[in-house]
C-alpha positions in Angstrom: 136.9 78.2 38.9 133.5 78.1 40.4 132.5 74.7 41.6 129.5 75.6 43.5 125.7 75.6 43.2 122.9 76.8 45.3 120.4 74.1 45.8 117.9 75.5 48.1 114.7 75.3 46.1 113.4 72.4 48.2 114.5 70.2 51.0 115.6 67.3 48.8 118.4 69.4 47.3 121.8 70.0 48.9 124.3 72.7 48.3 127.7 72.2 46.7 130.4 74.0 48.5 132.6 76.3 46.6 136.0 74.7 46.2 138.7 73.8 43.7 138.8 70.2 42.7 142.4 69.3 41.6 141.3 66.1 40.0 139.4 68.1 37.3 142.7 69.8 36.4 144.2 66.3 36.1 141.3 65.3 33.8 142.1 68.4 31.7 145.7 67.3 31.6 144.7 63.8 30.3 142.4 65.3 27.7 144.9 67.9 26.3 147.7 65.4 26.1 145.5 63.0 24.1 144.4 65.8 21.8 147.9 67.3 21.0 149.4 63.8 20.6 146.8 63.1 18.0 147.5 66.4 16.2 151.3 65.8 16.4 150.9 62.6 14.5 151.2 59.9 17.1 148.3 57.5 16.5 148.3 54.4 18.7 145.9 51.6 17.9 142.4 53.1 17.3 140.9 51.7 20.5 143.3 53.7 22.7 143.7 56.8 20.6 141.8 59.3 22.7 142.6 62.3 20.5 139.2 62.4 18.8 137.5 61.9 22.2 139.3 64.8 23.9 137.1 67.7 22.7 133.9 66.0 23.9 135.6 65.4 27.3 136.4 69.1 27.5 132.8 69.9 26.5 131.3 67.6 29.2 133.6 69.2 31.8 132.6 72.7 30.6 128.9 71.7 30.8 129.4 70.7 34.5 131.4 73.8 35.5 129.2 76.4 33.7 126.0 74.9 35.1 127.1 75.0 38.7 128.6 78.5 38.1 125.4 79.8 36.7 123.4 78.5 39.7 125.9 80.1 42.0 125.8 83.4 40.1 122.0 83.5 40.4 122.3 83.0 44.1 125.0 85.7 44.4 122.8 88.1 42.5 119.8 87.5 44.8 122.0 87.9 48.0 123.7 91.1 46.9 120.7 92.7 45.2 122.3 92.7 41.8 120.6 91.6 38.7 121.7 88.3 37.3 122.3 89.9 33.9 124.9 92.2 35.4 126.8 89.3 37.0 126.6 87.3 33.8 128.0 90.3 31.8 130.9 90.3 34.3 131.4 86.6 33.9 131.7 86.9 30.1 134.1 89.9 30.5 136.3 87.8 32.7 136.3 85.0 30.2 137.3 87.4 27.4 140.2 88.7 29.5 141.3 85.1 30.1 140.9 83.7 26.6 141.6 86.5 24.1 145.1 87.7 24.9 146.9 84.4 24.1 144.9 84.1 20.8 146.0 87.6 19.8 149.6 86.8 20.6 149.3 83.6 18.5 147.8 85.4 15.6 150.6 88.0 15.7 153.3 85.3 15.8 151.7 83.2 13.1 151.4 86.3 10.8 155.0 87.2 11.5 156.0 83.7 10.6 154.4 84.2 7.2 151.5 81.8 7.5 148.7 83.0 5.3 145.7 81.7 7.3 146.8 83.9 10.3 146.7 87.0 8.1 143.5 86.4 6.1 141.2 84.7 8.7 142.2 86.4 12.0 138.8 88.1 12.5 137.0 84.7 12.6 139.2 83.5 15.4 139.1 86.4 17.7 135.3 86.4 17.4 135.2 82.7 18.1 133.6 81.8 14.8 136.3 79.4 13.5 133.8 76.6 13.3 131.5 78.7 11.2 134.3 79.6 8.8 135.2 75.9 8.4 131.6 74.9 7.7 130.9 77.9 5.5 133.9 77.3 3.3 133.9 73.5 3.7 137.6 73.6 4.3 140.2 73.5 7.1 142.1 76.6 8.2 145.6 75.1 8.4 147.3 75.4 11.8 144.3 77.3 13.1 141.7 74.5 12.5 141.8 73.4 16.1 140.1 76.7 17.1 136.8 75.1 16.1 136.4 73.7 19.5 137.2 77.0 21.3 134.5 78.6 19.1 132.0 75.9 20.0 132.7 76.3 23.7 132.3 80.1 23.6 129.1 79.8 21.6 127.9 77.4 24.3 128.7 79.8 27.1 126.5 82.4 25.4 123.6 80.0 25.0 123.7 78.1 28.2 122.3 80.8 30.6 118.9 79.8 29.2 119.0 76.7 31.5 118.2 79.0 34.3 114.7 79.4 32.9 114.2 75.6 33.4 112.6 74.7 36.7 115.0 72.5 38.7 112.5 69.7 38.8 112.4 69.6 35.0 116.1 70.0 34.6 117.1 66.4 33.9 114.4 66.0 31.4 115.6 69.2 29.6 119.1 67.8 29.5 117.9 64.5 28.1 115.9 66.4 25.5 119.1 68.3 24.5 121.0 65.0 24.3 118.4 63.5 22.0 118.2 66.7 19.9 122.0 66.7 19.3 121.9 63.0 18.1 119.0 63.7 15.8 120.8 66.7 14.4 123.8 64.6 13.5 121.7 61.8 12.1 119.8 64.3 9.9 123.1 65.5 8.4 124.3 62.0 7.8 121.0 60.8 6.2 120.7 63.9 4.0 124.3 63.7 2.9 125.2 67.1 4.1 128.6 68.5 5.0 130.6 66.2 7.3 132.3 69.2 8.7 129.0 70.7 9.8 128.0 67.3 11.3 131.1 67.6 13.6 131.8 71.3 14.1 128.5 73.1 14.6 127.3 73.8 18.2 124.1 71.7 18.0 126.2 68.6 17.1 128.1 68.9 20.4 125.3 69.9 22.7 124.8 66.4 24.2 128.4 66.5 25.7 127.6 69.8 27.4 124.2 68.5 28.6 125.9 65.5 30.0 128.0 67.8 32.2 124.9 69.7 33.2 123.2 66.5 34.1 126.1 65.6 36.5 125.7 69.0 38.2 122.0 68.2 38.8 122.8 64.7 40.0 125.3 66.2 42.5 122.8 68.7 43.8 120.2 66.0 44.2 122.6 63.8 46.1 123.0 61.0 43.6 126.7 60.7 44.3 126.1 57.9 46.9 126.4 55.3 44.2 129.8 56.6 43.2 131.0 56.3 46.8 129.6 52.8 47.3 132.2 50.1 47.4 129.5 47.5 47.0 127.7 48.9 44.0 130.0 51.3 42.2 131.5 48.5 40.0 128.2 48.0 38.3 127.9 51.5 36.7 131.7 51.5 36.1 131.2 48.3 34.0 128.3 49.9 32.1 130.3 53.2 31.6 133.4 51.4 30.3 131.2 49.2 28.0 129.5 52.3 26.6 132.9 53.9 26.0 134.1 50.7 24.2 131.0 50.7 22.0 131.5 54.3 21.2 135.0 53.5 20.0 133.5 50.9 17.7 131.0 53.4 16.3 133.6 56.1 15.9 135.5 54.1 13.4 132.6 53.2 11.2 132.4 55.1 7.8 131.3 58.7 8.4 128.2 58.0 6.2 127.0 55.2 8.5 123.9 56.3 10.6 125.4 54.6 13.7 128.1 57.3 13.9 125.4 59.8 15.0 125.3 57.9 18.3 129.0 58.1 19.1 128.6 61.0 21.4 125.7 59.5 23.2 127.7 56.5 24.4 130.7 58.7 25.2 128.4 60.9 27.3 127.4 57.9 29.4 131.0 57.3 30.2 131.6 61.0 30.9 128.6 61.3 33.2 129.8 58.5 35.4 133.4 59.6 35.3 132.6 63.2 36.3 130.2 62.0 39.0 132.9 59.9 40.5 135.4 62.7 40.4 133.2 65.2 42.2 131.5 62.7 44.6 134.1 60.1 45.5 137.3 62.0 46.5 139.0 58.9 47.9 138.6 56.8 44.8 141.7 55.6 42.9 140.5 57.6 39.9 140.7 60.8 41.9 144.0 60.0 43.4 145.5 59.3 40.0 144.1 62.4 38.4 145.3 64.6 41.3 149.0 63.8 40.8 151.0 66.9 40.4 152.2 66.5 36.8 148.7 66.0 35.4 147.3 68.8 37.5 150.0 71.1 36.2 149.4 70.2 32.6 145.7 70.7 33.2 146.3 74.1 34.7 148.1 75.4 31.6 146.0 73.3 29.2 144.4 76.4 27.5 147.8 77.8 26.5 148.9 74.3 25.3 145.9 74.0 23.1 146.2 77.6 21.7 149.9 77.4 20.8 150.6 73.7 20.0 149.7 73.7 16.3 151.9 76.7 15.5 154.7 75.1 17.5 154.4 72.0 15.3 154.8 74.2 12.2 157.7 76.2 13.5 159.7 73.3 14.7 158.9 70.9 11.9 162.0 71.7 9.8 164.3 71.5 12.9 162.9 68.1 13.9 163.4 66.7 10.4 166.9 68.1 10.4 167.8 66.2 13.6 166.3 63.0 12.2 163.0 62.9 14.1 160.8 62.3 11.0 157.1 62.0 11.5 156.9 58.6 9.8 159.7 56.8 11.7 159.8 58.6 15.1 156.2 59.8 15.7 156.3 59.0 19.4 159.6 60.8 20.1 158.6 63.7 17.9 155.3 64.0 19.8 157.1 64.0 23.1 159.4 66.8 22.0 156.6 68.9 20.6 154.5 68.3 23.7 157.3 69.4 26.0 157.8 72.5 24.0 154.1 73.3 24.0 153.9 72.9 27.8 156.9 75.1 28.3 155.5 77.8 26.0 152.1 77.6 27.7 153.8 77.8 31.1 155.8 80.8 30.1 152.7 82.5 28.7 150.7 81.8 31.8 153.4 83.0 34.2 154.8 86.0 32.4 152.0 87.2 30.2 148.5 85.9 31.0 148.6 86.1 34.8 150.3 89.5 35.1 147.9 90.9 32.4 144.9 89.6 34.3 146.2 91.0 37.6 146.8 94.4 36.0 143.3 94.5 34.3 141.8 93.5 37.7 143.4 96.6 39.3 142.1 98.8 36.6 138.7 97.1 36.6 138.0 96.9 40.4 137.1 100.5 41.1 134.8 100.6 38.0 133.2 97.3 39.1 132.5 98.6 42.6 131.0 101.8 41.2 128.8 100.0 38.7 127.7 97.5 41.3 126.5 100.3 43.6 124.7 101.9 40.7 123.0 98.7 39.8 121.8 98.2 43.3 120.5 101.7 43.5 118.7 101.4 40.2 117.1 98.2 41.2 116.0 99.7 44.5 114.5 102.7 42.6 112.6 100.4 40.4 111.2 98.4 43.3 110.2 101.6 45.0 108.4 102.8 41.9 106.6 99.5 41.8 105.4 99.9 45.3 107.7 97.1 46.7 109.9 97.5 49.8 113.4 98.5 48.8 114.9 95.5 50.6 113.2 92.9 48.3 
């Protein structure tokens, strides 16, 4: 994970060191447990059911990580004399190697189990267009419906490099503009009576969560984390953030046709902004210490596999759970705990014995080609500079 950003455009910016933040793994762990619990049928009182909130939390975290990663990639390209486009292509290639193999395995297993959606819609899922399929057909895709959020994230990754065209001084205003645009997009769909699935599952509807994460990256670079570290003043934004989250919970449970639901993500984003800023800027806070505990970090580490496999696991083990008396209606909590444990075990096995070895092997095959292509890119760029009359070292 790249948690770094160059911030050298002016003296008022500071650089973010490259490091791994275990508390962000813990945050992933909380989010994935909330999501799969909701999908497994455990629904606590609405005010504490974080299942519907989980995807936006993942989006905000992705917005933060990809923004600082893009800034670091641009700096790396300048230092090594490589074009940013080349490094970005490598970045996306690494993501495909990371994301696609578990999806392919899942589709094979689901097809072998005889589930029709795995056989008839597989192309939509491996191309990360599940959300488009759902909106286009105005229907769910059975136990593959949860892939909508993976599709939204991958579409975001393809779009977000455009933020590098935004001057750093204008960056927060650009993020605020994206946040406003996303809310207006949702409001338009509500007022015009358009598809509710489109209102939730198209990329523009989720852009404010991603932009909230990008805004945190900018705030970190600009040194705004002092408030998060202040024992005297931190309680004030914490109170506002919790209040915004509570109000978003109220809005979320209004009828879907109510215009107020278009602002749900706005108030959630206020909370996410403050939470992320505290996690990256206040390492001694109680929030960081809680999220850095080993079990949450471990679940967060394998959260991708948990998310990919959990819906199929629910289908495969449904009959067995019913046979042993763990019916969804009477024992939803215990059933959820069993399914969650199985999902984590499967994701752990996938990571340890399939995903990680495959990535290591591909890296061995890929490294000589990467080195050769990098030298070619540097030589080609030097040739272009020479042709333009510029010194080859620029």
